[in-house]
C-alpha positions in Angstrom: -81.3 303.9 -136.2 -78.4 303.7 -133.8 -78.8 301.0 -131.2 -77.8 301.9 -127.7 -79.1 299.1 -125.7 -78.7 295.3 -126.1 -81.2 293.0 -124.3 -81.1 289.3 -123.6 -84.3 287.5 -122.8 -84.4 284.2 -120.9 -87.9 282.9 -121.7 -89.8 280.4 -119.5 -93.4 279.3 -119.2 -94.3 281.6 -116.3 -91.6 284.3 -116.3 -89.2 286.1 -118.6 -85.8 287.3 -117.2 -84.2 290.1 -119.1 -80.9 292.0 -118.9 -80.3 295.4 -120.6 -76.6 296.3 -121.4 -75.0 299.3 -123.0 -72.5 299.1 -125.8 -69.6 299.1 -123.3 -71.1 296.1 -121.3 -72.5 298.0 -118.4 -75.8 296.7 -117.0 -78.5 299.3 -117.4 -81.4 297.2 -116.2 -82.2 293.7 -114.9 -85.7 292.6 -114.2 -88.2 289.7 -114.4 -91.6 290.0 -116.1 -94.7 287.8 -116.0 -94.9 285.8 -119.2 -98.0 287.5 -120.5 -98.5 289.8 -123.5 -99.8 292.9 -121.7 -96.8 293.2 -119.2 -94.4 292.7 -122.2 -96.1 295.4 -124.3 -96.2 297.8 -121.4 -92.4 297.3 -120.7 -91.4 297.5 -124.4 -93.5 300.6 -125.1 -91.9 302.4 -122.2 -88.4 302.1 -123.6 -87.0 305.4 -124.9 -83.7 304.2 -126.5 -83.6 302.0 -129.6 -82.7 298.4 -128.7 -81.6 295.1 -130.1 -82.6 291.9 -128.4 -82.5 288.2 -128.6 -83.9 285.0 -127.0 -83.2 281.3 -127.2 -85.6 279.3 -129.4 -87.9 277.3 -127.1 -91.5 276.1 -127.1 -92.6 279.4 -125.5 -90.5 281.8 -127.6 -92.7 282.2 -130.7 -95.4 284.4 -129.1 -92.9 286.4 -127.1 -91.0 287.1 -130.3 -94.1 288.2 -132.1 -95.1 290.5 -129.2 -91.8 292.2 -128.9 -90.8 292.4 -132.6 -92.7 295.7 -133.4 -90.9 297.5 -130.5 -87.3 296.4 -131.3 -84.8 297.9 -133.8 -83.8 294.2 -134.3 -84.9 291.1 -132.6 -83.3 287.7 -133.2 -83.9 284.1 -132.2 -80.9 282.1 -131.1 -80.2 278.5 -132.1 -80.5 276.4 -128.9 -77.9 273.7 -129.8 -75.3 276.3 -130.7 -76.1 278.3 -127.6 -75.3 275.3 -125.4 -71.9 275.0 -127.0 -71.1 278.8 -126.5 -72.6 279.4 -123.1 -71.6 276.3 -121.2 -70.5 277.1 -117.7 -70.4 275.8 -114.2 -72.8 278.3 -112.8 -76.2 278.8 -114.5 -79.4 280.6 -113.6 -82.0 282.8 -115.3 -80.1 286.0 -114.5 -76.8 284.7 -115.9 -78.5 283.3 -119.0 -80.1 286.7 -119.7 -76.7 288.4 -119.2 -75.0 285.9 -121.5 -77.5 286.4 -124.3 -77.2 290.2 -123.9 -73.4 289.9 -124.3 -73.7 287.7 -127.4 -76.0 290.3 -129.0 -73.7 293.1 -128.0 -70.6 291.4 -129.4 -72.4 290.0 -132.4 -71.7 286.4 -131.3 -75.3 285.2 -131.4 -75.9 282.0 -133.5 -79.1 283.3 -135.2 -81.7 280.8 -136.5 -84.4 281.3 -139.0 -87.9 282.4 -137.7 -90.8 281.6 -140.1 -93.5 284.2 -140.5 -96.5 283.9 -138.1 -98.9 282.8 -140.8 -96.6 280.0 -141.8 -96.1 278.9 -138.2 -99.9 278.8 -137.8 -100.4 276.5 -140.8 -97.4 274.4 -139.7 -99.1 273.9 -136.3 -102.1 272.4 -138.1 -100.0 270.1 -140.2 -98.1 268.8 -137.2 -101.3 268.3 -135.3 -102.5 266.2 -138.3 -99.5 264.0 -137.8 -100.4 263.5 -134.1 -104.0 262.6 -135.0 -102.9 260.1 -137.7 -100.5 258.3 -135.2 -103.4 257.9 -132.8 -105.6 256.5 -135.6 -102.9 253.9 -136.3 -102.7 253.1 -132.6 -106.5 252.4 -132.6 -106.1 250.1 -135.6 -103.4 248.2 -133.9 -105.4 248.0 -130.7 -108.4 246.5 -132.6 -106.2 243.8 -134.1 -104.5 243.2 -130.7 -107.9 242.7 -129.0 -109.0 240.1 -131.6 -105.7 238.2 -131.3 -105.9 238.2 -127.5 -109.3 236.5 -127.6 -108.4 234.0 -130.4 -110.8 235.5 -132.9 -110.0 234.9 -136.6 -110.3 237.8 -139.0 -109.2 238.9 -142.4 -106.3 241.3 -142.0 -106.8 243.1 -145.3 -110.5 243.8 -144.7 -110.5 244.3 -140.9 -110.8 248.1 -141.0 -113.5 248.2 -143.6 -116.8 249.4 -142.1 -119.1 246.6 -143.4 -116.6 243.8 -142.7 -116.0 245.1 -139.1 -119.8 245.3 -138.4 -120.3 241.7 -139.7 -117.3 240.5 -137.7 -118.8 241.9 -134.4 -122.1 240.1 -135.1 -120.4 236.8 -135.8 -117.8 236.7 -133.0 -118.0 233.6 -131.0 -116.7 233.0 -127.4 -115.6 236.6 -127.2 -116.5 238.5 -123.9 -118.9 241.4 -124.2 -116.3 243.7 -122.6 -114.0 243.0 -125.5 -116.8 243.8 -128.0 -117.4 247.1 -126.3 -113.7 247.9 -126.5 -113.7 247.0 -130.2 -116.6 249.4 -130.8 -114.9 252.2 -128.8 -111.6 251.7 -130.6 -113.4 251.7 -134.0 -115.3 254.9 -133.1 -112.0 256.6 -132.0 -110.3 255.5 -135.2 -113.1 257.0 -137.4 -113.0 260.2 -135.4 -109.2 260.5 -135.8 -109.4 259.8 -139.5 -112.2 262.3 -140.1 -110.2 264.9 -138.2 -107.0 264.4 -140.2 -108.9 264.7 -143.5 -110.5 267.9 -142.4 -107.0 269.3 -141.5 -105.6 268.3 -144.9 -108.5 269.8 -146.8 -108.2 273.0 -144.8 -104.5 273.3 -145.6 -105.0 272.5 -149.3 -107.6 275.2 -149.5 -105.2 277.9 -148.2 -104.6 280.4 -151.1 -101.0 280.9 -150.0 -100.2 277.2 -150.3 -102.3 276.1 -153.3 -100.0 277.1 -156.1 -96.8 276.1 -154.3 -98.2 272.6 -153.4 -99.3 272.0 -157.0 -95.9 273.0 -158.3 -94.1 270.7 -155.8 -96.6 267.8 -156.5 -95.6 268.0 -160.2 -92.6 265.9 -159.2 -93.4 262.2 -159.9 -93.5 260.4 -156.5 -94.4 263.6 -154.5 -97.9 263.7 -153.1 -99.9 266.4 -151.3 -98.7 265.5 -147.8 -95.1 265.5 -148.8 -95.5 268.8 -150.7 -97.4 270.4 -147.7 -94.7 269.2 -145.3 -92.0 270.6 -147.4 -93.7 274.0 -148.0 -94.5 274.6 -144.3 -91.3 273.2 -142.7 -88.9 274.9 -145.2 -91.0 278.1 -145.4 -88.4 280.0 -147.5 -86.4 277.8 -149.9 -84.0 280.6 -150.8 -82.4 280.4 -147.3 -80.6 277.2 -148.5 -77.8 277.9 -150.9 -77.4 274.3 -152.1 -79.0 270.8 -152.0 -76.3 269.7 -149.5 -77.5 272.3 -147.0 -81.2 271.2 -147.3 -80.2 267.5 -147.0 -78.4 268.3 -143.8 -81.4 270.3 -142.5 -83.7 267.3 -143.3 -81.4 264.9 -141.4 -80.4 262.9 -144.5 -76.6 263.1 -144.1 -74.3 261.3 -141.7 -72.8 262.8 -138.7 -69.1 263.7 -139.2 -66.2 263.6 -136.7 -62.9 264.8 -138.0 -59.7 265.2 -136.0 -56.0 265.0 -136.7 -56.6 264.2 -140.4 -58.9 261.3 -139.5 -62.6 261.3 -140.4 -65.3 259.1 -139.0 -68.9 259.0 -140.3 -71.7 258.0 -138.0 -75.4 257.3 -138.6 -77.7 260.1 -140.0 -77.6 263.1 -137.7 -80.1 263.6 -134.9 -79.9 267.4 -135.4 -82.5 267.7 -138.1 -86.1 268.7 -138.8 -87.8 265.5 -137.7 -91.1 266.1 -139.4 -89.5 266.8 -142.8 -87.1 263.8 -142.4 -90.0 261.5 -141.6 -92.0 262.7 -144.6 -89.1 262.4 -147.1 -88.1 258.9 -145.8 -91.7 257.6 -146.1 -92.1 259.2 -149.5 -88.8 257.6 -150.6 -90.2 254.1 -150.0 -93.0 254.6 -152.6 -91.5 257.2 -155.0 -89.5 254.7 -157.1 -92.8 253.1 -158.2 -93.9 256.4 -159.9 -90.6 258.0 -160.8 -88.2 256.2 -163.3 -85.2 258.3 -162.3 -85.7 257.6 -158.6 -86.1 253.9 -159.5 -82.7 253.9 -161.1 -81.2 255.5 -158.0 -82.9 253.0 -155.7 -81.9 250.0 -157.8 -78.3 251.1 -158.0 -78.1 251.3 -154.2 -79.9 248.0 -153.7 -77.3 246.2 -155.8 -74.8 247.2 -153.2 -76.8 245.2 -150.7 -78.4 247.7 -148.3 -82.1 248.6 -148.6 -82.0 251.4 -146.0 -79.2 253.1 -147.9 -81.2 252.8 -151.0 -84.2 254.5 -149.4 -81.9 257.2 -148.0 -80.4 257.9 -151.5 -83.9 258.3 -152.9 -84.9 260.7 -150.1 -81.8 262.8 -150.8 -82.7 262.9 -154.5 -86.2 263.9 -153.6 -84.9 266.7 -151.4 -82.8 268.0 -154.3 -85.8 267.9 -156.7 -88.0 269.7 -154.2 -85.5 272.4 -153.6 -84.9 273.0 -157.3 -88.6 273.2 -158.1 -89.3 275.4 -155.1 -86.5 277.9 -155.9 -87.2 278.0 -159.6 -90.9 278.6 -159.2 -91.7 276.3 -162.2 -93.2 272.8 -162.4 -90.9 269.8 -162.5 -89.3 269.2 -165.8 -86.7 266.5 -166.4 -83.6 267.7 -168.3 -83.0 265.4 -171.2 -79.3 264.9 -172.2 -78.3 265.9 -175.7 -78.2 263.2 -178.4 -75.1 261.0 -178.6 -74.2 262.3 -182.1 -74.4 265.9 -181.0 -72.3 265.3 -178.0 -69.7 263.5 -180.0 -69.6 266.3 -182.6 -69.2 268.9 -179.8 -66.3 266.9 -178.3 -64.5 266.7 -181.7 -65.0 270.4 -182.2 -63.6 271.2 -178.8 -60.5 269.0 -179.5 -59.9 270.7 -182.8 -60.1 274.1 -181.2 
């Protein structure tokens, strides 16, 4: 299908500005639509010429992309960080942004980013919401401990959040205002609600047929649990889009920022341009993985001997990312490659020298 029109969409919460350009750069149409599905479908179905479009990836772009995709010859999502570098200018408004995106599409300058399938994005939304609920649960736990410390009440830190211990503690609290006891009960109720919600979300995700086999395969890596496997599967989506472990480490935010100029290189802290959810999951998993995985324990110990515990955790996280990518791309459970025996290696070396 020969594309004759190139369209740039500037997407916002309430409106969508668009610019239609021909192959020679002439503006064929400029308009603004209400950010609703029906007006978008009506506008797209009325187009007679085949078109190619693009929009910047924002919070609102997902549903707009899904709505317009069936009507376009090609529809792309632009990487927002790279768009800022390309389209920086003194004058900026919705109309100019739509024109700029249309020109990028027309000249094939658009920095395209990956768009996960709708079903993956739906499941990813559930997993990210589980993270929010879990953080609120931890806040309630901290609030309970804080209220007890404020009033000078003594308690067992290890047993505090056990149901029976907490009930007995409330009965035996002395010289603690009734208002504080009420707050403790409300905090405990909120904490239990949040914990029950996050368990329901995890069970729902683990029961998804599309994820079950993949999560089991990823969890075959010693030190990788269900949450780490779920986070990897839903945040990465398609592992084949990464050509090497270095690419996936960069995507996860496990590599240092690099500034190079005039033959000089300067390394900074780990990059802020990353998938934050995946970075957090891998870093947290790397803190516990050496207990269950001998190979990761060796990596962790080697970095610890150099005197920096954070770098040791980061090295384990990088190794975990490499393991996860290898297992995900191979489609087989984790299996450690054993090196050949020393005698065989020596005999091979002698044979190669003789040859």
